[in-house]
TIMAR-707339 format. One record per residue (C-alpha): residue number from 0; z, y, x. Coordinates in Angstrom, 3 decimals. Layout:
TIMAR-707339
REC  nr        z        y        x
REC NUM        Z        Y        X
...
***
This chain:
TIMAR-707339
REC  nr        z        y        x
REC   0   90.204  -71.342  -47.758
REC   1   93.334  -69.606  -46.745
REC   2   90.996  -67.704  -44.162
REC   3   89.128  -65.934  -47.174
REC   4   92.271  -65.050  -49.225
REC   5   93.703  -63.291  -45.962
REC   6   90.285  -61.263  -45.418
REC   7   90.174  -60.388  -48.865
REC   8   93.814  -58.776  -48.604
REC   9   92.716  -56.922  -45.838
REC  10   89.134  -55.558  -47.175
REC  11   91.062  -54.482  -50.625
REC  12   94.204  -53.016  -48.519
REC  13   91.533  -51.034  -46.591
REC  14   89.791  -50.051  -49.604
REC  15   92.637  -48.751  -51.211
REC  16   93.232  -45.329  -49.879
REC  17   95.682  -43.006  -52.014
REC  18   95.014  -39.057  -52.972
REC  19   97.846  -38.314  -50.302
REC  20   96.091  -40.225  -47.636
REC  21   92.708  -38.417  -48.040
REC  22   94.396  -35.222  -48.408
REC  23   96.115  -35.792  -44.913
REC  24   92.856  -36.837  -43.776
REC  25   91.283  -33.495  -44.780
REC  26   93.943  -31.504  -43.463
REC  27   93.720  -33.073  -40.242
REC  28   89.859  -32.902  -40.014
REC  29   90.346  -29.126  -40.588
REC  30   93.031  -29.014  -37.984
REC  31   90.802  -30.937  -35.406
REC  32   87.798  -28.738  -35.975
REC  33   89.687  -25.443  -35.711
REC  34   91.474  -26.740  -32.431
REC  35   88.138  -27.957  -30.998
REC  36   85.654  -26.085  -32.835
REC  37   84.464  -23.870  -29.984
REC  38   83.983  -26.824  -27.586
REC  39   82.270  -28.851  -30.016
REC  40   79.945  -25.856  -31.055
REC  41   79.179  -25.476  -27.281
REC  42   78.332  -29.164  -27.208
REC  43   76.253  -29.175  -30.278
REC  44   74.261  -26.059  -28.983
REC  45   73.538  -27.741  -25.199
REC  46   72.342  -31.099  -27.016
REC  47   70.191  -28.812  -29.046
REC  48   68.755  -27.211  -26.186
REC  49   68.442  -30.484  -24.383
REC  50   66.858  -32.127  -27.058
REC  51   64.484  -29.117  -27.570
REC  52   63.248  -29.266  -23.761
REC  53   62.579  -32.884  -24.077
REC  54   60.576  -32.530  -27.491
REC  55   58.431  -29.536  -25.828
REC  56   58.038  -31.885  -22.648
REC  57   57.015  -34.817  -24.893
REC  58   54.447  -32.443  -26.743
REC  59   53.139  -31.392  -23.610
REC  60   52.645  -34.874  -22.169
REC  61   50.894  -36.039  -25.490
REC  62   48.570  -33.116  -25.520
REC  63   47.444  -33.974  -22.174
REC  64   46.593  -37.691  -23.091
REC  65   44.924  -36.510  -25.805
REC  66   42.823  -34.143  -24.187
REC  67   42.061  -36.545  -21.506
REC  68   41.302  -39.335  -24.076
REC  69   38.951  -37.044  -26.120
REC  70   37.174  -36.002  -23.321
REC  71   36.627  -39.287  -22.002
REC  72   35.088  -40.102  -25.489
REC  73   33.125  -36.908  -25.933
REC  74   31.713  -37.187  -22.406
REC  75   28.883  -39.686  -23.093
REC  76   28.184  -37.986  -26.349
REC  77   27.767  -34.702  -24.485
REC  78   25.342  -35.974  -22.684
REC  79   23.199  -37.896  -24.668
REC  80   23.202  -34.896  -27.056
REC  81   21.909  -32.952  -24.055
REC  82   19.185  -35.064  -23.142
REC  83   17.985  -35.399  -26.749
REC  84   17.979  -31.461  -27.016
REC  85   15.795  -30.996  -23.916
REC  86   13.373  -33.745  -24.763
REC  87   13.114  -31.911  -28.267
REC  88   12.770  -28.816  -26.887
REC  89   10.229  -30.188  -24.508
REC  90    7.936  -31.495  -27.464
REC  91    8.192  -28.331  -29.498
REC  92    6.853  -26.717  -26.685
REC  93    3.868  -29.217  -25.786
REC  94    3.323  -28.781  -29.715
REC  95    3.280  -24.909  -29.911
REC  96    1.656  -24.802  -26.184
REC  97   -0.922  -27.135  -27.967
REC  98   -1.626  -25.262  -30.880
REC  99   -1.725  -21.848  -29.064
REC 100   -4.232  -23.082  -26.618
REC 101   -6.460  -24.376  -29.464
REC 102   -6.248  -20.688  -30.921
REC 103   -6.923  -19.359  -27.413
REC 104   -3.738  -17.374  -26.946
REC 105   -2.501  -17.386  -23.427
REC 106    1.010  -18.771  -23.017
REC 107    4.037  -17.246  -21.220
REC 108    3.450  -19.270  -18.011
REC 109   -0.302  -18.191  -18.446
REC 110    0.558  -14.521  -18.633
REC 111    2.975  -14.770  -15.801
REC 112    0.436  -16.770  -13.239
REC 113   -2.207  -13.792  -14.163
REC 114    0.516  -11.126  -13.398
REC 115    1.182  -12.930  -10.063
REC 116   -2.574  -13.054   -9.368
REC 117   -3.094   -9.509  -10.482
REC 118   -0.137   -8.787   -8.171
REC 119   -1.342  -10.229   -4.955
REC 120   -4.871   -8.616   -5.530
REC 121   -3.681   -5.412   -6.021
REC 122   -1.722   -5.697   -2.625
REC 123   -5.057   -6.877   -0.844
REC 124   -6.743   -3.812   -2.056
REC 125   -3.986   -1.416   -0.663
REC 126   -3.965   -3.394    2.436
REC 127   -7.554   -2.481    3.150
***
């Protein structure tokens, strides 16, 4: 019980600050800031630069990590999409080829083959 009274008196004494003490504290703070202002400013600038470099490094590392994770996640999707696109292209080509052959229209492969045969025959004729 006595211990509580002593603690209360210490807290009350610490919380009772008069205007004169506040004035002196302000004048002291102003004096210290004038005396140590340049050094403090230099320290603050240095700390700001250090934090900027660290933040940049962390951002670059995080960016690299995100790229690696996204790349790892997207690779199977890209492979699957490429296979599906190739299958769709082949199905479309087959369907169009069937329609063209039913109409009697030669395909590009037919025209290329015929072109090669004509070229071979032309070379044989010139050779004779």
